[in-house]
C-alpha positions in Angstrom: 0.0 0.0 0.0 3.0 2.4 -0.2 1.6 3.5 -3.6 -1.4 4.9 -1.8 1.0 7.6 -0.9 0.3 8.5 2.7 3.8 9.8 3.0 3.2 12.8 0.7 0.3 13.9 2.9 2.4 13.7 6.0 5.2 15.6 4.3 2.8 18.2 3.1 1.5 18.5 6.7 5.0 19.1 8.0 5.4 22.0 5.5 2.2 23.8 6.4 2.5 26.9 8.6 1.2 26.7 12.2 -1.8 28.9 11.4 -3.0 26.5 8.7 -2.2 23.4 10.8 -4.5 24.8 13.6 -7.4 24.7 11.2 -7.1 21.1 10.0 -6.7 17.5 11.2 -5.7 14.5 9.2 -7.6 11.4 9.9 -6.3 8.1 8.6 -8.5 5.0 8.7 -5.4 3.1 9.7 -4.0 1.9 13.0 -0.9 3.5 14.4 1.3 0.5 13.5 0.0 0.5 9.9 0.7 4.2 9.5 4.2 3.9 11.0 5.0 0.8 8.8 3.8 2.6 5.6 5.5 5.9 6.2 8.3 5.1 8.6 7.5 8.1 10.8 8.8 8.1 14.3 5.8 9.7 16.0 2.3 10.7 15.1 1.9 14.5 14.7 -0.9 16.1 16.8 -2.9 16.9 13.7 -3.2 13.2 12.9 -6.2 11.1 14.1 -6.1 7.4 13.6 -9.5 5.7 13.4 -8.6 2.2 12.3 -11.1 0.7 9.9 -14.5 2.3 9.6 -17.6 0.8 7.9 -19.0 1.9 4.6 -21.7 4.0 6.2 -19.2 5.9 8.3 -17.0 6.5 5.2 -20.1 7.8 3.3 -21.0 10.1 6.2 -17.4 11.6 6.3 -17.4 11.9 2.5 -20.8 13.7 2.5 -19.2 16.7 4.3 -15.7 16.4 3.0 -13.3 17.1 0.2 -11.6 14.0 -1.2 -7.8 14.1 -1.5 -6.6 11.1 -3.5 -2.8 10.9 -3.3 -2.3 7.4 -4.9 0.1 7.3 -7.8 -0.8 3.7 -9.0 -4.5 2.9 -9.4 -6.6 1.0 -11.8 -9.6 3.1 -11.0 -10.3 5.6 -8.2 -13.6 4.4 -6.7 -13.6 7.1 -4.0 -13.3 9.6 -6.8 -16.5 8.3 -8.4 -18.2 8.3 -5.0 -17.2 11.9 -4.3 -18.2 13.1 -7.7 -21.7 11.5 -7.3 -22.4 13.6 -4.3 -20.6 16.6 -5.8 -17.7 16.9 -3.4 -14.5 18.9 -4.3 -11.5 16.8 -5.2 -7.7 17.1 -4.8 -6.2 14.3 -6.9 -2.8 13.1 -7.8 -2.0 14.1 -11.4 -1.7 10.7 -13.0 -3.4 9.7 -16.3 -5.7 7.0 -14.9 -7.0 9.3 -12.2 -7.5 12.1 -14.8 -9.7 9.5 -16.6 -11.6 8.8 -13.4 -12.2 12.5 -12.8 -13.1 13.0 -16.4 -14.8 16.4 -17.0 -15.6 17.0 -13.3 -14.9 20.7 -12.7 -14.4 20.9 -8.9 -10.9 19.4 -8.9 -7.3 20.4 -8.1 -4.5 18.2 -9.4 -1.1 17.8 -7.6 2.2 16.1 -8.4 2.0 13.0 -6.2 5.8 13.2 -5.6 5.8 16.8 -4.6 4.7 17.4 -1.0 5.3 21.2 -1.3 2.8 21.3 -4.2 0.2 19.5 -2.1 0.9 21.7 0.9 0.5 24.8 -1.3 -2.9 23.6 -2.5 -4.1 22.8 1.0 -2.8 26.2 2.3 -4.5 28.1 -0.5 -7.8 26.3 0.2 -7.6 27.2 3.8 -6.5 30.8 3.2 -8.9 31.5 0.4 -11.8 29.6 2.0 -12.3 27.8 -1.4 -13.0 24.6 0.5 -15.2 26.3 3.0 -17.4 27.8 0.3 -17.6 24.5 -1.6 -18.5 22.6 1.5 -21.0 25.2 2.6 -19.6 26.0 6.1 -19.7 29.6 7.2 -16.5 31.6 7.6 -16.2 30.5 11.3 -16.7 26.8 10.6 -13.5 26.1 8.7 -13.0 23.1 6.5 -13.7 19.4 6.4 -11.8 17.3 3.9 -11.7 13.6 3.0 -8.5 11.9 1.8 -8.8 8.8 -0.3 -10.9 6.7 2.1 -7.7 6.7 4.2 -7.4 10.2 5.5 -9.4 13.3 6.0 -8.6 16.9 6.7 -11.3 17.8 9.2 -12.1 21.0 11.0 -11.1 20.5 14.6 -14.2 22.1 15.8 -16.6 19.8 13.9 -17.3 17.6 16.9 -18.0 20.6 19.0 -20.5 22.0 16.4 -22.1 18.6 16.1 -22.9 18.6 19.9 -24.5 22.0 19.7 
């Protein structure tokens, strides 16, 4: 699963300025040992939440209020891309031919070089700063962002659980 490219997400996270990091979390549907084995990181950054496996209904719920980031550089077909397109979610997708085919003529997409963490960090930072994601998702200015990453990871506004309780 190294080709799923979790590492580029972690590297991009490390490049983000603190003010951007405070507005996001990365949620991997992996265990701690899986993430460490895949990425060889020494410790889990505080912006990372590990959920382990989640059922299809939970994935659908997350995706329904999220932006899919699909960092994989080797895929036969990006099923999460199709699922996100069906419910009109914004996409951030690795710029590889097969994934461009999966995205097709869908307009709400940003492509990034899957081997360039700075490129991905810049896209994430621009979304947060410019509220592009916020407007697409429909949160107000105070709500921030909520982003899905390839059925494996999600950028989620830290305050989401607090808002859900209210």
